[in-house]
C-alpha positions as CSV (number, residue, x, y, z in Angstrom):
1,X,124.8,116.1,149.9
2,X,126.5,113.1,148.4
3,X,125.1,109.8,146.9
4,X,125.0,106.8,149.2
5,X,128.3,105.1,149.8
6,X,127.3,101.9,148.0
7,X,127.0,103.9,144.7
8,X,130.3,105.7,144.9
9,X,132.5,102.9,143.4
10,X,131.7,104.0,139.9
11,X,133.6,106.1,137.4
12,X,134.5,109.6,138.8
13,X,132.2,111.3,136.3
14,X,129.3,109.1,137.2
15,X,129.8,109.8,140.9
16,X,130.0,113.6,140.2
17,X,126.7,113.4,138.2
18,X,125.0,111.4,141.0
19,X,126.3,113.9,143.7
20,X,125.0,116.8,141.7
21,X,121.6,115.2,141.2
22,X,121.4,114.2,144.9
23,X,122.0,117.8,145.8
24,X,118.9,118.8,143.8
25,X,116.9,115.6,144.4
26,X,113.6,117.4,144.9
27,X,113.7,119.4,141.7
28,X,115.9,117.4,139.5
29,X,118.2,118.9,136.9
30,X,118.3,119.5,133.2
31,X,121.2,118.3,131.1
32,X,122.5,121.9,131.0
33,X,122.3,122.2,134.8
34,X,124.2,118.9,135.2
35,X,126.8,120.2,132.8
36,X,127.2,123.4,134.8
37,X,127.5,121.4,138.0
38,X,130.0,118.8,136.7
39,X,133.3,119.7,135.2
40,X,133.3,117.5,132.1
41,X,132.6,117.7,128.5
42,X,129.1,117.0,127.3
43,X,130.0,113.7,125.7
44,X,131.4,112.4,129.0
45,X,128.3,113.6,130.8
46,X,126.0,111.9,128.3
47,X,127.9,108.7,128.6
48,X,127.6,108.9,132.4
49,X,123.9,109.6,132.2
50,X,123.4,106.6,129.9
51,X,125.3,104.3,132.3
52,X,123.4,105.6,135.3
53,X,120.1,105.2,133.5
54,X,120.9,101.7,132.4
55,X,121.7,100.7,136.0
56,X,118.5,102.3,137.2
57,X,120.2,105.0,139.3
58,X,118.5,107.9,137.7
59,X,115.0,108.7,136.5
60,X,114.0,110.9,133.6
61,X,110.8,112.9,133.6
62,X,109.4,114.8,130.7
63,X,107.7,118.1,131.7
64,X,106.1,119.7,128.7
65,X,109.2,120.9,126.8
66,X,111.8,120.2,129.5
67,X,113.5,116.9,130.5
68,X,114.3,116.7,134.2
69,X,116.8,114.1,135.5
70,X,116.4,112.9,139.1
71,X,118.3,110.4,141.2
72,X,116.6,107.2,142.0
73,X,115.2,107.2,145.6
74,X,117.6,104.4,146.6
75,X,120.6,106.7,145.8
76,X,119.6,109.6,148.0
77,X,120.8,109.1,151.6
78,X,118.5,109.6,154.5
79,X,119.4,113.0,156.1
80,X,119.6,111.4,159.6
81,X,122.1,108.8,158.3
82,X,124.3,111.5,156.8
83,X,124.4,113.3,160.2
84,X,125.4,110.2,162.0
85,X,128.2,109.6,159.5
86,X,129.5,113.2,159.8
87,X,129.4,113.0,163.6
88,X,131.3,109.7,163.6
89,X,133.9,111.3,161.4
90,X,134.3,114.3,163.7
91,X,134.4,112.0,166.7
92,X,137.2,109.9,165.1
93,X,139.2,113.1,164.5
94,X,138.7,114.3,168.1
95,X,139.7,110.9,169.4
96,X,142.8,110.8,167.2
97,X,143.8,114.3,168.3
98,X,143.0,113.5,172.0
99,X,140.4,116.3,172.3
């Protein structure tokens, strides 16, 4: 799953981090899991996380010894909206190809 369209006009690394977090919105991710999901060095990921936190697009939860990073609720698309978007894309292709 991808972050909502209105949050995709950010730096590529920030969008990649948001997308990874949205994919695991229920459980969140550790910094190490984010690093495994996003192809970037740790400094770039830390900068992206800092920018996303400053803008209120991610939340950080402290669970005993672990720190979990979650996307803010407003970043996660409603599953029904995503289906409509995919259907309209497929419909556009069908229409363009004359199917």
